[in-house]
Backbone of each chain as nested JSON, in Angstrom:
{
  "chains": [
    {"id": "A", "residues": [
      {"number": 1, "name": "MET", "atoms": {"N": [0.846, -1.199, 0.0], "CA": [0.0, 0.0, 0.0], "C": [0.88, 1.248, 0.0]}},
      {"number": 2, "name": "CYS", "atoms": {"N": [0.355, 2.265, -0.641], "CA": [1.173, 3.454, -0.838], "C": [0.599, 4.681, -0.143]}},
      {"number": 3, "name": "GLU", "atoms": {"N": [-0.083, 4.464, 0.933], "CA": [-0.532, 5.595, 1.714], "C": [0.669, 6.304, 2.347]}},
      {"number": 4, "name": "ALA", "atoms": {"N": [0.425, 7.503, 2.877], "CA": [1.516, 8.292, 3.456], "C": [1.107, 8.785, 4.84]}},
      {"number": 5, "name": "ASN", "atoms": {"N": [2.072, 9.264, 5.571], "CA": [1.781, 9.924, 6.838], "C": [1.83, 11.432, 6.634]}},
      {"number": 6, "name": "ALA", "atoms": {"N": [0.917, 12.14, 7.274], "CA": [0.86, 13.589, 7.145], "C": [1.368, 14.237, 8.433]}},
      {"number": 7, "name": "TYR", "atoms": {"N": [2.215, 15.245, 8.265], "CA": [2.806, 15.945, 9.403], "C": [2.587, 17.445, 9.26]}},
      {"number": 8, "name": "MET", "atoms": {"N": [2.479, 18.124, 10.392], "CA": [2.522, 19.576, 10.409], "C": [3.926, 19.98, 10.855]}},
      {"number": 9, "name": "VAL", "atoms": {"N": [4.543, 20.86, 10.075], "CA": [5.886, 21.346, 10.428], "C": [5.761, 22.775, 10.935]}},
      {"number": 10, "name": "LYS", "atoms": {"N": [6.161, 22.982, 12.166], "CA": [6.064, 24.308, 12.773], "C": [7.308, 24.532, 13.604]}},
      {"number": 11, "name": "ASP", "atoms": {"N": [7.961, 25.631, 13.362], "CA": [9.198, 25.948, 14.078], "C": [10.196, 24.792, 14.002]}},
      {"number": 12, "name": "GLY", "atoms": {"N": [10.246, 24.155, 12.845], "CA": [11.213, 23.093, 12.639], "C": [10.827, 21.752, 13.245]}},
      {"number": 13, "name": "GLU", "atoms": {"N": [9.684, 21.698, 13.912], "CA": [9.271, 20.435, 14.523], "C": [8.103, 19.816, 13.773]}},
      {"number": 14, "name": "GLU", "atoms": {"N": [8.144, 18.524, 13.621], "CA": [7.087, 17.799, 12.92], "C": [6.13, 17.152, 13.91]}},
      {"number": 15, "name": "THR", "atoms": {"N": [4.849, 17.377, 13.702], "CA": [3.82, 16.727, 14.506], "C": [2.992, 15.849, 13.577]}},
      {"number": 16, "name": "LEU", "atoms": {"N": [2.826, 14.611, 13.954], "CA": [2.037, 13.698, 13.129], "C": [0.57, 14.108, 13.16]}},
      {"number": 17, "name": "LEU", "atoms": {"N": [-0.003, 14.315, 11.978], "CA": [-1.421, 14.662, 11.876], "C": [-2.267, 13.413, 11.659]}},
      {"number": 18, "name": "MET", "atoms": {"N": [-1.779, 12.558, 10.799], "CA": [-2.583, 11.387, 10.443], "C": [-1.68, 10.349, 9.781]}},
      {"number": 19, "name": "GLU", "atoms": {"N": [-1.921, 9.11, 10.124], "CA": [-1.202, 8.02, 9.477], "C": [-2.046, 7.45, 8.343]}},
      {"number": 20, "name": "SER", "atoms": {"N": [-1.385, 6.793, 7.421], "CA": [-2.073, 6.027, 6.377], "C": [-3.088, 6.85, 5.592]}},
      {"number": 21, "name": "VAL", "atoms": {"N": [-2.644, 8.024, 5.142], "CA": [-3.496, 8.904, 4.346], "C": [-3.579, 8.36, 2.924]}},
      {"number": 22, "name": "ASP", "atoms": {"N": [-4.795, 8.256, 2.435], "CA": [-4.999, 7.849, 1.046], "C": [-5.307, 9.053, 0.17]}},
      {"number": 23, "name": "LEU", "atoms": {"N": [-6.251, 9.879, 0.634], "CA": [-6.773, 10.956, -0.199], "C": [-6.473, 12.319, 0.412]}},
      {"number": 24, "name": "VAL", "atoms": {"N": [-5.991, 13.222, -0.425], "CA": [-5.768, 14.62, -0.011], "C": [-6.523, 15.498, -0.983]}},
      {"number": 25, "name": "GLU", "atoms": {"N": [-7.394, 16.342, -0.455], "CA": [-8.248, 17.133, -1.323], "C": [-8.392, 18.536, -0.754]}},
      {"number": 26, "name": "PRO", "atoms": {"N": [-8.062, 19.547, -1.535], "CA": [-8.281, 20.92, -1.069], "C": [-9.767, 21.224, -1.025]}},
      {"number": 27, "name": "GLU", "atoms": {"N": [-10.177, 21.949, -0.009], "CA": [-11.571, 22.363, 0.114], "C": [-11.699, 23.831, -0.297]}},
      {"number": 28, "name": "ALA", "atoms": {"N": [-12.945, 24.237, -0.526], "CA": [-13.197, 25.594, -1.003], "C": [-12.752, 26.657, 0.015]}},
      {"number": 29, "name": "ASP", "atoms": {"N": [-12.763, 26.304, 1.303], "CA": [-12.399, 27.288, 2.328], "C": [-10.908, 27.353, 2.595]}},
      {"number": 30, "name": "GLY", "atoms": {"N": [-10.118, 26.687, 1.76], "CA": [-8.663, 26.762, 1.904], "C": [-8.077, 25.683, 2.798]}},
      {"number": 31, "name": "THR", "atoms": {"N": [-8.919, 24.862, 3.396], "CA": [-8.406, 23.753, 4.2], "C": [-8.152, 22.543, 3.294]}},
      {"number": 32, "name": "PHE", "atoms": {"N": [-7.583, 21.515, 3.891], "CA": [-7.388, 20.251, 3.174], "C": [-8.129, 19.136, 3.914]}},
      {"number": 33, "name": "ARG", "atoms": {"N": [-8.809, 18.329, 3.145], "CA": [-9.463, 17.153, 3.704], "C": [-8.551, 15.964, 3.489]}},
      {"number": 34, "name": "LEU", "atoms": {"N": [-8.246, 15.274, 4.558], "CA": [-7.417, 14.069, 4.476], "C": [-8.288, 12.875, 4.845]}},
      {"number": 35, "name": "VAL", "atoms": {"N": [-8.235, 11.857, 4.013], "CA": [-9.003, 10.637, 4.259], "C": [-8.031, 9.473, 4.348]}},
      {"number": 36, "name": "GLY", "atoms": {"N": [-8.146, 8.732, 5.422], "CA": [-7.266, 7.588, 5.633], "C": [-7.76, 6.356, 4.914]}},
      {"number": 37, "name": "ILE", "atoms": {"N": [-6.947, 5.328, 4.92], "CA": [-7.294, 4.11, 4.192], "C": [-8.482, 3.388, 4.821]}},
      {"number": 38, "name": "PHE", "atoms": {"N": [-8.805, 3.73, 6.072], "CA": [-9.974, 3.104, 6.709], "C": [-11.192, 4.019, 6.674]}},
      {"number": 39, "name": "GLY", "atoms": {"N": [-11.096, 5.145, 5.95], "CA": [-12.226, 6.042, 5.808], "C": [-12.278, 7.146, 6.85]}},
      {"number": 40, "name": "ASP", "atoms": {"N": [-11.342, 7.144, 7.778], "CA": [-11.283, 8.212, 8.784], "C": [-10.891, 9.52, 8.098]}},
      {"number": 41, "name": "GLN", "atoms": {"N": [-11.412, 10.635, 8.586], "CA": [-11.186, 11.926, 7.933], "C": [-10.755, 12.981, 8.937]}},
      {"number": 42, "name": "ILE", "atoms": {"N": [-9.868, 13.852, 8.506], "CA": [-9.575, 15.061, 9.278], "C": [-9.476, 16.232, 8.312]}},
      {"number": 43, "name": "THR", "atoms": {"N": [-9.604, 17.431, 8.872], "CA": [-9.462, 18.65, 8.088], "C": [-8.255, 19.423, 8.62]}},
      {"number": 44, "name": "ILE", "atoms": {"N": [-7.41, 19.848, 7.69], "CA": [-6.168, 20.518, 8.063], "C": [-6.223, 21.977, 7.638]}},
      {"number": 45, "name": "LYS", "atoms": {"N": [-5.959, 22.856, 8.583], "CA": [-5.735, 24.25, 8.212], "C": [-4.247, 24.418, 7.965]}},
      {"number": 46, "name": "GLY", "atoms": {"N": [-3.899, 24.878, 6.79], "CA": [-2.492, 25.036, 6.478], "C": [-2.295, 24.868, 4.992]}},
      {"number": 47, "name": "LYS", "atoms": {"N": [-1.04, 24.835, 4.593], "CA": [-0.753, 24.615, 3.185], "C": [0.283, 23.517, 3.039]}},
      {"number": 48, "name": "ILE", "atoms": {"N": [0.331, 22.952, 1.857], "CA": [1.286, 21.878, 1.612], "C": [2.678, 22.466, 1.464]}},
      {"number": 49, "name": "ARG", "atoms": {"N": [3.593, 21.898, 2.194], "CA": [4.985, 22.324, 2.085], "C": [5.764, 21.411, 1.142]}},
      {"number": 50, "name": "ARG", "atoms": {"N": [5.541, 20.126, 1.276], "CA": [6.255, 19.177, 0.424], "C": [5.593, 17.811, 0.537]}},
      {"number": 51, "name": "MET", "atoms": {"N": [5.606, 17.079, -0.544], "CA": [5.186, 15.685, -0.486], "C": [6.303, 14.818, -1.024]}},
      {"number": 52, "name": "ASN", "atoms": {"N": [6.698, 13.848, -0.251], "CA": [7.669, 12.838, -0.679], "C": [6.947, 11.503, -0.763]}},
      {"number": 53, "name": "LEU", "atoms": {"N": [6.576, 11.136, -1.946], "CA": [5.75, 9.94, -2.07], "C": [6.534, 8.667, -1.796]}},
      {"number": 54, "name": "VAL", "atoms": {"N": [7.766, 8.642, -2.259], "CA": [8.569, 7.439, -2.035], "C": [8.841, 7.247, -0.54]}},
      {"number": 55, "name": "ASP", "atoms": {"N": [8.983, 8.365, 0.16], "CA": [9.186, 8.293, 1.616], "C": [7.874, 8.271, 2.396]}},
      {"number": 56, "name": "HIS", "atoms": {"N": [6.759, 8.342, 1.689], "CA": [5.431, 8.267, 2.341], "C": [5.192, 9.437, 3.284]}},
      {"number": 57, "name": "ARG", "atoms": {"N": [5.618, 10.62, 2.876], "CA": [5.498, 11.761, 3.781], "C": [4.811, 12.938, 3.085]}},
      {"number": 58, "name": "ILE", "atoms": {"N": [3.841, 13.511, 3.761], "CA": [3.198, 14.739, 3.325], "C": [3.407, 15.761, 4.428]}},
      {"number": 59, "name": "LEU", "atoms": {"N": [4.048, 16.853, 4.089], "CA": [4.314, 17.877, 5.092], "C": [3.435, 19.089, 4.852]}},
      {"number": 60, "name": "PHE", "atoms": {"N": [2.745, 19.513, 5.901], "CA": [1.984, 20.756, 5.878], "C": [2.713, 21.789, 6.728]}},
      {"number": 61, "name": "GLU", "atoms": {"N": [2.411, 23.054, 6.462], "CA": [2.9, 24.122, 7.327], "C": [1.749, 25.077, 7.591]}},
      {"number": 62, "name": "PRO", "atoms": {"N": [1.81, 25.812, 8.681], "CA": [0.696, 26.702, 9.043], "C": [0.477, 27.791, 8.004]}}
    ]},
    {"id": "B", "residues": [
      {"number": 1, "name": "MET", "atoms": {"N": [7.669, 0.542, -4.888], "CA": [7.845, 2.0, -4.909], "C": [6.476, 2.668, -4.919]}},
      {"number": 2, "name": "CYS", "atoms": {"N": [6.416, 3.822, -4.311], "CA": [5.116, 4.476, -4.127], "C": [5.029, 5.805, -4.843]}},
      {"number": 3, "name": "GLU", "atoms": {"N": [5.738, 5.937, -5.915], "CA": [5.585, 7.13, -6.723], "C": [4.199, 7.15, -7.352]}},
      {"number": 4, "name": "ALA", "atoms": {"N": [3.824, 8.308, -7.902], "CA": [2.494, 8.457, -8.491], "C": [2.614, 9.063, -9.89]}},
      {"number": 5, "name": "ASN", "atoms": {"N": [1.536, 9.002, -10.616], "CA": [1.479, 9.701, -11.899], "C": [0.691, 10.992, -11.711]}},
      {"number": 6, "name": "ALA", "atoms": {"N": [1.157, 12.056, -12.364], "CA": [0.506, 13.354, -12.259], "C": [-0.249, 13.657, -13.554]}},
      {"number": 7, "name": "TYR", "atoms": {"N": [-1.479, 14.127, -13.396], "CA": [-2.335, 14.434, -14.537], "C": [-2.872, 15.854, -14.417]}},
      {"number": 8, "name": "MET", "atoms": {"N": [-3.109, 16.488, -15.548], "CA": [-3.851, 17.733, -15.598], "C": [-5.27, 17.398, -16.046]}},
      {"number": 9, "name": "VAL", "atoms": {"N": [-6.251, 17.86, -15.275], "CA": [-7.651, 17.642, -15.63], "C": [-8.236, 18.949, -16.149]}},
      {"number": 10, "name": "LYS", "atoms": {"N": [-8.677, 18.904, -17.374], "CA": [-9.235, 20.108, -17.995], "C": [-10.432, 19.692, -18.839]}},
      {"number": 11, "name": "ASP", "atoms": {"N": [-11.554, 20.348, -18.595], "CA": [-12.794, 20.004, -19.311], "C": [-13.097, 18.509, -19.214]}},
      {"number": 12, "name": "GLY", "atoms": {"N": [-12.824, 17.941, -18.054], "CA": [-13.149, 16.538, -17.823], "C": [-12.177, 15.548, -18.419]}},
      {"number": 13, "name": "GLU", "atoms": {"N": [-11.131, 16.052, -19.092], "CA": [-10.153, 15.138, -19.688], "C": [-8.83, 15.185, -18.939]}},
      {"number": 14, "name": "GLU", "atoms": {"N": [-8.245, 14.027, -18.767], "CA": [-6.975, 13.923, -18.059], "C": [-5.82, 13.802, -19.05]}},
      {"number": 15, "name": "THR", "atoms": {"N": [-4.815, 14.636, -18.838], "CA": [-3.597, 14.56, -19.639], "C": [-2.447, 14.205, -18.705]}},
      {"number": 16, "name": "LEU", "atoms": {"N": [-1.694, 13.191, -19.065], "CA": [-0.566, 12.791, -18.231], "C": [0.52, 13.862, -18.277]}},
      {"number": 17, "name": "LEU", "atoms": {"N": [0.914, 14.333, -17.105], "CA": [1.989, 15.332, -17.012], "C": [3.335, 14.657, -16.786]}},
      {"number": 18, "name": "MET", "atoms": {"N": [3.328, 13.676, -15.9], "CA": [4.594, 13.055, -15.523], "C": [4.307, 11.718, -14.852]}},
      {"number": 19, "name": "GLU", "atoms": {"N": [5.119, 10.739, -15.18], "CA": [5.029, 9.449, -14.521], "C": [6.043, 9.378, -13.384]}},
      {"number": 20, "name": "SER", "atoms": {"N": [5.77, 8.498, -12.453], "CA": [6.735, 8.184, -11.388], "C": [7.217, 9.412, -10.633]}},
      {"number": 21, "name": "VAL", "atoms": {"N": [6.256, 10.217, -10.186], "CA": [6.573, 11.41, -9.41], "C": [6.909, 11.0, -7.976]}},
      {"number": 22, "name": "ASP", "atoms": {"N": [8.033, 11.498, -7.492], "CA": [8.398, 11.257, -6.098], "C": [8.066, 12.478, -5.242]}},
      {"number": 23, "name": "LEU", "atoms": {"N": [8.488, 13.654, -5.72], "CA": [8.428, 14.866, -4.9], "C": [7.492, 15.891, -5.531]}},
      {"number": 24, "name": "VAL", "atoms": {"N": [6.639, 16.477, -4.715], "CA": [5.767, 17.574, -5.146], "C": [5.996, 18.72, -4.184]}},
      {"number": 25, "name": "GLU", "atoms": {"N": [6.352, 19.865, -4.738], "CA": [6.716, 20.987, -3.875], "C": [6.164, 22.278, -4.464]}},
      {"number": 26, "name": "PRO", "atoms": {"N": [5.361, 23.012, -3.688], "CA": [4.886, 24.307, -4.171], "C": [6.043, 25.299, -4.233]}},
      {"number": 27, "name": "GLU", "atoms": {"N": [6.047, 26.119, -5.265], "CA": [7.068, 27.152, -5.394], "C": [6.477, 28.505, -5.011]}},
      {"number": 28, "name": "ALA", "atoms": {"N": [7.352, 29.464, -4.793], "CA": [6.91, 30.781, -4.335], "C": [6.014, 31.47, -5.366]}},
      {"number": 29, "name": "ASP", "atoms": {"N": [6.185, 31.152, -6.635], "CA": [5.409, 31.821, -7.681], "C": [4.06, 31.144, -7.941]}},
      {"number": 30, "name": "GLY", "atoms": {"N": [3.692, 30.191, -7.094], "CA": [2.393, 29.553, -7.229], "C": [2.398, 28.312, -8.105]}},
      {"number": 31, "name": "THR", "atoms": {"N": [3.536, 27.997, -8.708], "CA": [3.641, 26.769, -9.49], "C": [4.008, 25.6, -8.569]}},
      {"number": 32, "name": "PHE", "atoms": {"N": [4.016, 24.408, -9.138], "CA": [4.462, 23.225, -8.405], "C": [5.649, 22.612, -9.128]}},
      {"number": 33, "name": "ARG", "atoms": {"N": [6.635, 22.23, -8.354], "CA": [7.779, 21.523, -8.899], "C": [7.557, 20.037, -8.661]}},
      {"number": 34, "name": "LEU", "atoms": {"N": [7.636, 19.271, -9.723], "CA": [7.499, 17.813, -9.621], "C": [8.836, 17.191, -9.978]}},
      {"number": 35, "name": "VAL", "atoms": {"N": [9.279, 16.296, -9.137], "CA": [10.542, 15.602, -9.374], "C": [10.253, 14.111, -9.445]}},
      {"number": 36, "name": "GLY", "atoms": {"N": [10.709, 13.491, -10.501], "CA": [10.493, 12.068, -10.681], "C": [11.538, 11.239, -9.956]}},
      {"number": 37, "name": "ILE", "atoms": {"N": [11.316, 9.952, -9.942], "CA": [12.222, 9.063, -9.202], "C": [13.605, 9.007, -9.84]}},
      {"number": 38, "name": "PHE", "atoms": {"N": [13.744, 9.433, -11.083], "CA": [15.059, 9.454, -11.722], "C": [15.678, 10.852, -11.709]}},
      {"number": 39, "name": "GLY", "atoms": {"N": [15.03, 11.784, -11.003], "CA": [15.595, 13.121, -10.876], "C": [15.102, 14.094, -11.925]}},
      {"number": 40, "name": "ASP", "atoms": {"N": [14.294, 13.631, -12.844], "CA": [13.722, 14.522, -13.854], "C": [12.732, 15.474, -13.196]}},
      {"number": 41, "name": "GLN", "atoms": {"N": [12.672, 16.714, -13.707], "CA": [11.835, 17.732, -13.072], "C": [10.953, 18.434, -14.083]}},
      {"number": 42, "name": "ILE", "atoms": {"N": [9.745, 18.768, -13.653], "CA": [8.914, 19.672, -14.44], "C": [8.252, 20.665, -13.486]}},
      {"number": 43, "name": "THR", "atoms": {"N": [7.777, 21.758, -14.063], "CA": [7.062, 22.768, -13.295], "C": [5.637, 22.845, -13.835]}},
      {"number": 44, "name": "ILE", "atoms": {"N": [4.684, 22.823, -12.92], "CA": [3.275, 22.803, -13.287], "C": [2.613, 24.111, -12.884]}},
      {"number": 45, "name": "LYS", "atoms": {"N": [1.951, 24.747, -13.842], "CA": [1.077, 25.863, -13.498], "C": [-0.303, 25.286, -13.24]}},
      {"number": 46, "name": "GLY", "atoms": {"N": [-0.838, 25.522, -12.087], "CA": [-2.154, 24.994, -11.752], "C": [-2.233, 24.772, -10.27]}},
      {"number": 47, "name": "LYS", "atoms": {"N": [-3.309, 24.128, -9.867], "CA": [-3.46, 23.818, -8.45], "C": [-3.835, 22.355, -8.293]}},
      {"number": 48, "name": "ILE", "atoms": {"N": [-3.605, 21.869, -7.094], "CA": [-3.919, 20.471, -6.833], "C": [-5.424, 20.306, -6.703]}},
      {"number": 49, "name": "ARG", "atoms": {"N": [-5.937, 19.346, -7.398], "CA": [-7.366, 19.048, -7.3], "C": [-7.605, 17.874, -6.358]}},
      {"number": 50, "name": "ARG", "atoms": {"N": [-6.784, 16.871, -6.455], "CA": [-6.957, 15.701, -5.595], "C": [-5.718, 14.834, -5.69]}},
      {"number": 51, "name": "MET", "atoms": {"N": [-5.364, 14.202, -4.61], "CA": [-4.32, 13.187, -4.637], "C": [-4.876, 11.893, -4.08]}},
      {"number": 52, "name": "ASN", "atoms": {"N": [-4.742, 10.85, -4.841], "CA": [-5.104, 9.503, -4.407], "C": [-3.82, 8.692, -4.298]}},
      {"number": 53, "name": "LEU", "atoms": {"N": [-3.324, 8.559, -3.109], "CA": [-2.022, 7.917, -2.97], "C": [-2.092, 6.419, -3.226]}},
      {"number": 54, "name": "VAL", "atoms": {"N": [-3.151, 5.797, -2.758], "CA": [-3.265, 4.349, -2.956], "C": [-3.402, 4.034, -4.449]}},
      {"number": 55, "name": "ASP", "atoms": {"N": [-4.067, 4.929, -5.179], "CA": [-4.213, 4.759, -6.624], "C": [-3.054, 5.37, -7.416]}},
      {"number": 56, "name": "HIS", "atoms": {"N": [-2.1, 5.975, -6.72], "CA": [-0.912, 6.554, -7.365], "C": [-1.282, 7.678, -8.331]}},
      {"number": 57, "name": "ARG", "atoms": {"N": [-2.221, 8.508, -7.943], "CA": [-2.668, 9.551, -8.85], "C": [-2.644, 10.918, -8.178]}},
      {"number": 58, "name": "ILE", "atoms": {"N": [-2.071, 11.881, -8.87], "CA": [-2.109, 13.281, -8.452], "C": [-2.784, 14.05, -9.572]}},
      {"number": 59, "name": "LEU", "atoms": {"N": [-3.884, 14.703, -9.235], "CA": [-4.618, 15.446, -10.252], "C": [-4.434, 16.951, -10.029]}},
      {"number": 60, "name": "PHE", "atoms": {"N": [-4.039, 17.628, -11.089], "CA": [-3.971, 19.09, -11.078], "C": [-5.103, 19.628, -11.941]}},
      {"number": 61, "name": "GLU", "atoms": {"N": [-5.444, 20.899, -11.691], "CA": [-6.391, 21.575, -12.573], "C": [-5.854, 22.968, -12.853]}},
      {"number": 62, "name": "PRO", "atoms": {"N": [-6.259, 23.554, -13.959], "CA": [-5.732, 24.867, -14.343], "C": [-6.062, 25.937, -13.294]}}
    ]}
  ]
}
């Protein structure tokens, strides 16, 4: 499986937001909807900083 | 390997932009830099519409 983990990077520190993210979708209000492989969902305020697919990492920043 | 293919969706049609994308990074000018697993790079004008990691698909729109 090729899901990724999503992190928030703030002041150089990474905080895990969600594991096993399948779907990333921008919403109209500027947030991002993240859906996990089991259907769990969270909404992220922030913007994408970098995605490393081979490393399974999605980094957001405030 | 968990790279993805990047597509541009316009008028309901998908055009392949790049295969085997490893890195996706927003640039200061609003474009996205895509780097493939072999180090090849392209720059995309557009915004992210959806990413399906399990399906290995990154969709951009104008």
